[in-house]
N, C-alpha and C positions, 0 to 999 in steps of 0.2 A: 496454651490459654492462661495458666497460672502466671507465667512470665509476663504475659501482656497485661494482666490485672495489676501485678506488682509495678510494672513500668508506669501504668496509668495513675496509681496512687502516689508514686514518688513525683511524677510530673504534675499532678494536680497541686500537691502542696507546694512544689516549687513555684509554680505560676502564682498561687495564693500569696506566697512570701513576697515575690517580686511586685506583684500588683499592689500589695499591702504596704509598700513604701511610699506610695504617692496618695495623699488625701483626696485630690481631685479625681485621679483616674479610678481609684478603688470605689469611691462613692458613685461615680458616674456609672460604672459597670454594674454595680449592685442594683442601682435604681433601674437600669435598662432591662436586666435580668428579672426584675420584680422578685428578687430572692426573699424567702421568708423572713430573713433577719434584717431586711432592710429598715424596719422600724426600730431596730437596735442601734443603727449608726448614730454617732455623736452629731448633734447640730446645735444651732443657737437655742433651741428650745430645751436642751437636755439640762437636768439639774445636776447630774453627776455621771462620770464615765468611769467604769471599773473594767480593766483589761489585764490580760496575761496570756502567755501561751497555753495551749491545751494541756491538761494534766496538772494545773496549778491550783486547784480548789476553787475555780471560778464558780461552778454551778452550786456548790454549798454556800458560799458567801453571798452570791447575787440572789438565790431563792430566799435565804434567810432575810436578807435585807429588805426584799420587796414584801415579804410576809409582815414585817413591822413597819414598812414605809410604802404602802400601797399606792399612794398618790404620786411618788416620786418618778420623774421621767428619767430612766436609767439607760444609758448606752452601754452595752456590754456584749461579750461572746463573739467578738471578730477575730480576736488573737493576732491582730496586725498592728505595725507600728503607726500606720495611718491614723488610726483612732487617737493615739496619743498626740501626734502632730496637730490635728484638727481639733481636739479638745483643748489644748494649750492655746492654740491660735485664737480660739473663740472665748477664752477665759473660763471654760467650763471646768469645774473641780474634777481633777483626773487622778485616779488611784491605780497603782499597778501592784499585782501580787508577784512577789519574788520567791521562787522555790528553787532549791539546789538543782542545777541542770541535769545532774546524774539521775536524781529521782524523778525529775520531770520527764525526761527522755525514756526512762524505764516504764514510766506509767503510760506513756503514749504508744510506745512500740513494743511492749512485752509480747504481743501476739503478731507483730509484724516486724521482725528483726531487719528486714530489708529497708525499713524507713528510718532507721537510726541516724544515718548521715543527714537526711533531709530534715529531721526533727531537730537535730542539733543546729543546723543551719538556720532554721526558723527562730530558735531561742536566741541565738547569738545576734541575728539582725534585729530582732525586737529589742533586746535589752542593750544593744549599742545605741539605739535611738533613745530608749529610756534613760540612759547614762548621760547623753547629750541634754536631754530635758529635764534632769533630776531636780534642779532648782524649782521647777514649776509643778512638779508632781509630788504625790504623797506615796512612797514606797511602803508596802506592808508585807511582812514576812508570811509565807505559808503557814508557819507554826501559829502566827496570831489569828489569821482568818479562820483556821479550822479549829484551833484550840481555845481562843479567846476573842471570839469575833466582836464581842462588845467593845473591847479595848481598841480594836481595828476601826470600828465605826467612830469611836471617840477621837482617835488620831485624825480622822478625815475632818470631823467637826472643828477641831482645834486648828488644823492646818488652813482650812478654807473658810473659817468663821461661819460655819453651818450649824444647824440644830437637828439633824437626822436623829430619829429614834435609834437607840443602840441596844436596848434590852432584847437580845436575841432569843428566839424560841428554843426549846430543847432540840438537841440534834436529831432525835428521832422524829420530831414534827417536821424538821426541815427535810429530812430524807424521805419522809412520807409525802410531803408536798412535791418533791422532786419525782417520786415514782408515779404519782398521779399525772404530773405534766408529761412525763415520758409515755405513759399509756395513752394519753389523749392525742399523742403524735403518731404513734406506731400501731395502736390499737391493742385491746386486751390479748387477743390470740397471738400476736407476734411480739408482745412486750418482753417475756422473759426477764432476765435481771438487768437493771438499769446500768448501762455502762459508765455512768457519770457518778457513781457512788462506790465507796469502799466495798470490796468483794473478796472474801478469804480465799475464793477459788483461784484468784489471780496470783497469790503469793508464790507458789512454786515456779510458775512460768517468769515472774518478775525476778526471781532468784536466779534463774537460769540465765536470763538476758544480761543481767547486770555486769558480769565480766566483760561481755562484748561491748557494752556501753562505756564502761570505764576505760577499756583499751582503745577506743575510737580515737582518731588523730584530732578530732575537734574537742575531745573532753578537756584537755589542758587550757585552751583558750576560753572555753566557756566557764571553767572553773575559776580563772583569774577574773573574769568579767564579773562573775558572781561575788567574789570575795571584795571587789571594789565597791559593789553596791550594798553589801550585807549590812554594814553598820547603819546605813541610812534607813533600813527597813525594820530595825529592832524596835 
């Protein structure tokens, strides 16, 4: 049973990654399924698109941004290249959060080591597209969106000639908002600790899996891609 569950998880991420390469197909299937995140797909009505692979600080930045820009129509949290392609094609300001792939994969697979290869593949496919579209995107470092999000918003404003509010709330307020949103989805009884925020209890497990991630055959190519994009995200 355990092996079947693991195979399903790997397969699901692989399918998401493959479908996520085509803006038309990804959008069509999402709409047909009436998935909860269909409203977050980028479209002509979007004011901004913010995307990145899972484990890149998406939730913190998006939640904080929407707290200070409540009327903005924001496309986010699909983690696929299709969002970037469609955003650029439609002329929607599109920002990408760039995190070191080792840290990103560790964050995503610390409790599921069998997912390391699939997570690496998703990261590489996503940023291969981001590299090709880089002249039309605003790359933001993980360090800026988590440590100095105000500067990250100001970079978006300068790049796309926008005037989004940039004065971010205190981190504790953003995390509180994230926790409330998480409870509203899963219910108070099942909530537990929000998986989308920093958690000291993860540290030991992340430390254990890091050597596995660093030794993976895809680590070198992911690292080379990261270094090529790094200067643009500073």
